C-alpha positions as CSV (number, residue, x, y, z in Angstrom):
1,V,0.0,0.0,0.0
2,A,1.2,3.5,-0.7
3,L,0.5,7.2,0.2
4,A,0.5,9.8,-2.6
5,G,0.3,13.6,-2.9
6,D,0.0,16.3,-0.3
7,D,-3.2,14.8,1.0
8,G,-1.7,11.3,1.5
9,I,-4.2,9.5,-0.6
10,I,-4.1,5.8,0.0
11,V,-3.1,3.9,-3.2
12,D,-3.1,0.2,-4.1
13,E,-0.7,0.5,-7.0
14,K,-0.9,-3.1,-8.1
15,N,-4.7,-3.1,-8.6
16,C,-4.9,0.6,-9.6
17,H,-7.3,1.4,-6.7
18,I,-7.4,4.6,-4.6
19,F,-9.1,5.0,-1.2
20,L,-10.6,8.4,-0.5
21,A,-11.0,9.0,3.2
22,S,-14.0,10.8,4.8
23,A,-13.2,14.1,2.9
24,G,-14.3,12.3,-0.2
25,L,-15.4,14.6,-3.0
26,A,-13.5,17.5,-1.5
27,V,-10.1,16.0,-2.6
28,N,-8.4,17.3,-5.8
29,L,-7.2,14.1,-7.5
30,A,-4.9,15.9,-10.0
31,S,-2.9,17.5,-7.2
32,N,-2.3,14.1,-5.6
33,L,-2.0,11.6,-8.4
34,Q,-0.4,11.2,-11.8
35,L,-3.3,11.4,-14.3
36,L,-3.6,11.2,-18.1
37,E,-5.0,14.0,-20.1
38,V,-7.7,11.7,-21.5
39,W,-9.5,8.7,-19.9
40,G,-9.5,5.6,-22.1
41,D,-9.7,1.9,-22.0
42,P,-6.9,1.0,-22.4
43,A,-5.5,4.4,-21.4
44,T,-2.4,4.0,-23.6
45,P,-3.2,1.8,-26.6
46,Y,-0.6,0.2,-28.8
47,S,1.6,2.4,-30.8
48,S,-0.7,2.2,-33.8
49,G,-3.3,4.1,-31.8
50,P,-3.4,7.5,-30.0
51,R,-1.0,8.0,-27.1
52,W,-2.4,10.1,-24.4
53,K,-0.2,12.5,-22.5
54,W,0.3,12.8,-18.8
55,H,-1.6,15.8,-17.3
56,D,0.8,18.6,-16.6
57,Y,-0.7,19.7,-13.3
58,S,2.2,22.0,-12.4
59,Q,2.1,23.7,-15.8
60,G,5.7,23.0,-16.6
61,R,7.1,23.7,-13.1
62,A,7.6,20.0,-12.3
63,P,8.0,16.7,-14.0
64,E,4.8,15.5,-15.7
65,H,5.4,12.0,-14.7
66,G,7.5,10.1,-12.3
67,S,8.3,10.7,-8.6
68,W,10.9,13.4,-7.8
69,E,12.6,11.2,-5.3
70,K,12.5,7.6,-4.2
71,P,9.5,6.9,-2.0
72,V,10.1,6.2,1.7
73,Q,9.7,2.5,2.5
74,V,8.5,1.3,6.0
75,S,7.0,-1.9,7.3
76,K,4.2,-0.5,9.4
77,V,2.7,3.0,9.4
78,A,-0.3,4.8,10.8
79,S,-1.3,8.0,9.0
80,V,-3.3,11.1,10.0
81,V,-2.5,12.9,6.7
82,Q,-5.6,14.0,4.8
83,F,-7.2,16.8,2.8
84,A,-6.2,20.2,4.1
85,A,-4.3,18.6,7.0
86,T,-2.6,21.9,8.0
87,S,-5.7,24.1,8.0
88,H,-6.8,24.9,11.6
89,F,-10.4,23.6,11.3
90,H,-9.2,20.3,9.8
91,V,-6.3,20.0,12.3
92,L,-8.5,20.6,15.3
93,T,-11.4,18.4,14.3
94,E,-10.2,15.7,11.8
95,V,-6.4,15.3,12.1
96,L,-6.4,15.3,15.9
97,G,-9.6,13.3,15.8
98,R,-7.8,10.6,13.8
99,L,-4.8,10.7,16.2
100,W,-7.1,10.4,19.2
101,L,-8.7,7.3,17.7
102,L,-5.3,5.7,16.9
103,V,-4.1,6.3,20.5
104,S,-7.4,5.1,22.0
105,H,-7.2,1.8,20.1
106,G,-3.5,1.2,21.0
107,V,-2.2,1.4,17.5
108,L,0.8,3.4,18.4
109,E,1.8,1.0,21.2
110,D,3.4,-1.2,18.5
111,P,7.1,-0.3,18.6
112,E,7.4,-0.9,14.9
113,M,4.6,1.4,14.0
114,H,5.6,4.7,12.4
115,L,3.3,7.8,12.4
116,V,2.8,9.9,9.3
117,L,1.7,13.4,10.1
118,P,2.1,17.0,8.9
119,K,5.1,18.8,10.5
120,P,3.8,19.7,13.9
121,F,3.1,23.3,14.7
122,G,0.5,25.2,16.7
123,F,-2.4,23.0,17.9
124,L,-1.1,20.0,16.0
125,A,2.1,20.1,18.1
126,A,0.2,20.7,21.3
127,G,-2.3,18.0,20.6
128,L,0.4,15.5,19.6
129,K,2.3,16.1,22.8
130,L,-0.8,15.8,25.0
131,L,-2.4,12.7,23.3
132,T,0.8,10.7,23.1
133,Q,2.5,11.8,26.3
134,E,2.1,8.4,27.9
135,L,3.6,6.6,24.9
136,E,6.9,8.5,24.9
137,L,7.3,8.0,21.2
138,P,10.9,8.5,19.9
139,S,11.3,11.0,17.1
140,K,12.5,8.3,14.7
141,R,9.0,6.9,14.5
142,F,7.6,10.2,13.1
143,I,7.5,10.8,9.3
144,H,6.7,14.4,8.6
145,W,4.5,14.9,5.5
146,T,5.4,18.1,3.7
147,S,4.5,19.6,0.3
148,G,5.8,17.6,-2.6
149,P,5.0,15.9,-5.9
150,N,1.6,14.6,-6.9
151,D,2.9,11.0,-6.9
152,V,3.5,8.1,-4.5
153,R,5.8,9.2,-1.7
154,L,5.6,6.4,0.8
155,R,5.1,2.6,0.6
156,A,4.4,0.3,3.5
157,G,3.6,-3.3,4.2
158,T,0.9,-2.4,6.7
159,L,-1.1,0.8,6.9
160,V,-3.5,1.9,9.7
161,F,-5.8,4.8,9.0
162,A,-8.5,6.0,11.4
163,N,-11.4,6.7,9.1
164,W,-15.2,7.1,9.6
165,K,-18.3,7.1,7.5
166,S,-19.3,10.7,7.0
167,P,-22.1,11.6,9.5
168,V,-23.6,14.1,7.0
169,K,-24.0,13.7,3.3
170,F,-21.8,15.9,1.1
171,G,-24.0,18.8,0.0
172,D,-26.1,18.8,3.1
173,D,-25.6,21.4,5.8
174,G,-22.3,20.7,7.6
175,G,-21.4,18.0,5.0
176,H,-18.0,19.4,4.2
177,C,-15.5,17.2,6.1
178,P,-17.6,16.5,9.3
179,T,-16.2,14.5,12.1
180,P,-18.6,12.2,14.0
181,G,-19.9,13.6,17.3
182,A,-18.5,10.8,19.4
183,V,-15.0,11.5,18.1
184,L,-15.4,15.3,18.7
185,R,-16.6,14.8,22.2
186,G,-13.8,12.3,23.0
187,L,-11.2,14.6,21.6
188,C,-12.7,17.5,23.4
189,S,-12.3,15.7,26.7
190,A,-8.7,14.6,25.9
191,L,-7.7,18.1,25.1
192,Q,-9.2,19.7,28.2
193,P,-5.8,20.0,30.0
194,L,-4.9,22.6,27.5
195,A,-7.7,24.8,28.8
196,A,-6.9,24.4,32.5
197,Q,-6.4,27.7,34.3
198,R,-7.0,29.7,37.5
199,P,-10.5,31.1,38.0
200,A,-11.1,34.1,35.8
201,P,-14.0,36.3,34.6
202,R,-16.1,35.1,31.7
203,A,-15.2,36.5,28.3
204,L,-17.1,38.2,25.5
205,V,-14.8,37.1,22.5
206,F,-14.8,39.0,19.2
207,I,-12.8,37.2,16.5
208,K,-10.9,39.4,14.2
209,R,-9.7,37.8,11.0
210,K,-6.2,38.5,9.6
211,K,-6.1,41.3,7.1
212,G,-6.1,40.1,3.5
213,D,-7.7,36.7,4.3
214,M,-11.1,35.6,3.0
215,R,-13.9,37.4,4.9
216,S,-11.4,39.7,6.6
217,S,-12.9,43.1,5.7
218,L,-16.2,43.5,7.5
219,Q,-18.1,46.6,6.7
220,D,-18.8,48.7,9.9
221,E,-16.5,46.4,11.9
222,S,-15.0,49.3,14.0
223,W,-18.5,50.6,14.9
224,F,-19.9,47.1,15.7
225,T,-16.9,46.2,17.8
226,E,-17.1,49.4,19.8
227,Q,-20.8,48.7,20.5
228,V,-20.1,45.1,21.6
229,K,-17.2,46.3,23.8
230,Q,-19.7,48.5,25.7
231,L,-21.5,45.3,26.8
232,A,-18.6,44.3,28.9
233,T,-19.0,44.3,32.7
234,P,-16.7,43.4,35.6
235,T,-17.8,39.8,35.3
236,L,-17.8,39.7,31.4
237,Q,-14.5,40.8,29.9
238,F,-14.3,42.0,26.3
239,Q,-11.5,40.2,24.4
240,V,-10.4,40.5,20.7
241,F,-9.0,37.2,19.4
242,D,-6.8,37.6,16.3
243,G,-5.4,34.1,16.2
244,S,-1.9,35.1,17.3
245,A,-2.1,33.5,20.8
246,K,-0.4,30.2,21.4
247,P,-2.6,27.0,21.7
248,K,-2.8,27.0,25.5
249,R,-3.8,30.7,25.7
250,T,-6.3,30.2,23.0
251,A,-7.9,27.2,24.7
252,Q,-8.0,29.0,28.0
253,L,-9.7,32.0,26.4
254,F,-12.4,30.0,24.7
255,A,-12.9,27.9,27.9
256,R,-14.1,30.9,29.7
257,A,-16.1,32.4,26.9
258,R,-19.7,33.4,27.6
259,I,-20.2,34.8,24.1
260,V,-18.2,34.3,20.9
261,I,-18.7,36.4,17.8
262,G,-16.9,35.8,14.6
263,A,-17.1,35.5,10.8
264,H,-17.1,32.1,9.2
265,G,-13.5,30.9,9.5
266,G,-11.1,28.6,11.2
267,A,-11.0,30.5,14.5
268,L,-14.5,29.3,15.2
269,S,-13.1,25.8,15.5
270,N,-11.9,26.9,19.0
271,I,-15.4,26.5,20.2
272,L,-14.2,22.9,20.9
273,F,-13.0,24.3,24.2
274,C,-16.1,26.3,25.1
275,P,-18.4,25.5,28.0
276,E,-22.0,24.4,27.3
277,D,-23.5,27.7,28.3
278,V,-21.7,29.7,25.7
279,E,-23.6,31.6,23.0
280,I,-21.9,31.6,19.6
281,F,-22.8,34.1,16.9
282,E,-21.4,33.2,13.4
283,L,-21.3,35.9,10.8
284,G,-21.9,33.5,7.9
285,F,-23.9,32.1,5.1
286,R,-27.0,29.9,4.7
287,T,-25.3,27.7,2.1
288,P,-24.8,24.1,3.3
289,F,-21.2,24.2,2.2
290,A,-20.5,26.7,4.9
291,G,-22.2,24.7,7.7
292,H,-18.9,23.6,9.4
293,Y,-19.5,25.4,12.6
294,R,-23.3,24.9,12.8
295,Y,-22.5,21.1,12.7
296,L,-19.7,21.4,15.2
297,S,-21.8,23.4,17.7
298,K,-24.6,20.8,17.3
299,M,-22.3,17.9,18.0
300,L,-20.9,19.7,21.1
301,N,-24.4,20.7,22.3
302,L,-23.6,24.4,22.0
303,R,-25.9,27.3,21.2
304,M,-25.2,29.0,17.9
305,T,-27.0,31.8,16.1
306,L,-26.3,32.7,12.5
307,L,-25.9,36.4,11.8
308,P,-26.4,36.4,8.0
309,L,-24.0,38.3,5.7
310,V,-25.0,40.0,2.4
311,P,-24.8,37.3,-0.3
312,D,-21.9,37.8,-2.7
313,S,-21.3,36.6,-6.2
314,R,-17.9,35.4,-5.2
315,G,-19.4,33.2,-2.5
316,I,-17.7,32.5,0.8
317,G,-14.3,33.3,-0.7
318,S,-14.9,37.0,-0.8
319,R,-12.6,39.3,1.2
320,D,-15.3,42.0,1.7
321,I,-18.3,41.1,3.8
322,A,-21.2,43.0,5.3
323,F,-24.1,42.3,7.7
324,A,-27.4,41.7,6.1
325,N,-28.9,43.7,9.0
326,L,-26.4,45.4,11.2
327,T,-29.0,46.8,13.7
328,E,-30.7,43.4,14.3
329,A,-27.3,41.6,14.6
330,L,-26.3,44.0,17.4
331,E,-29.6,43.7,19.2
332,V,-29.5,39.9,19.3
333,V,-25.9,40.0,20.7
334,R,-26.9,42.6,23.2
335,A,-29.8,40.5,24.3
336,A,-27.5,37.6,24.9
337,A,-25.0,39.7,26.9
338,L,-27.8,41.1,29.1
339,G,-29.1,37.6,29.7
340,S,-32.4,38.0,27.8
341,G,-31.5,36.1,24.7
342,E,-34.2,33.7,23.6
343,A,-32.5,32.0,20.6
344,N,-32.8,28.3,20.3
345,L,-29.9,26.0,19.6
346,H,-28.5,26.5,16.1
347,S,-30.9,29.2,15.2
348,E,-30.8,32.0,12.7
349,L,-31.4,35.8,13.1
């Protein structure tokens, strides 16, 4: 068995089979596998017939066919590499979720078992340390998966991959790379030591996205933020979260959150650390493809209210966003801060 491409697609080279994990239709095959320009049967007929070319995915910047370097060869390997394995949402819910399952089932207790994973940083590094601390794994058993060719990069005699049947159909609300609720809740419990802290006032958290990112330019953001800031009290501290805090500080902040407000984006994944009485307000979209955090809050039994944004022809990838109704958005947040919110779980303004 082999692993190919940046997403570590599982490949049976002998039988020409590939296995797409729970991400399924979200995976870009051309960025992970060597493909021909034209599908055929057979794909490359005898010389008397047409000869199809290899698809030049890199547009001349890399070889069209053939691995850049000899694939790594190991006897046993467990993998947590997958689609978007370095993106915060996918790291916190899927990659660490797979790692939690591997550890829970004792897979890594085998001294011959290697672990393939993205190069640890941020929450991946913190989660790896916490989840494997009792195993004391030597560094030689880690194989770091970095960016490389769309070809086979590792071959193994035995592969273990923690996978699951998608709990939501692709195309339904929350159906983009969802992790089963049981895995999310188990992982949440396992990561709680990150959030441990001394008693502190509850927090009203406003998530500010990094300048230049998708959905980073919110119309009337300064005015809205100032109005929200005025809702703070001695027992409810206003905090702006810009993603620069280290994992432990991040977990501690969201663990004391009473209210979280933020545009659709990876930082909302941190609600994994929130207490059950938190009220979450997502500045987002009604499209099912943007249901990541509605699904996540539902699985964690958290209250979430959608504050709709103005629809944009560029979809959720637009840099500039605006409230569909700024006044009503502020009122529903104010009601929650004053304790008079009547929103149901996973509702919409």
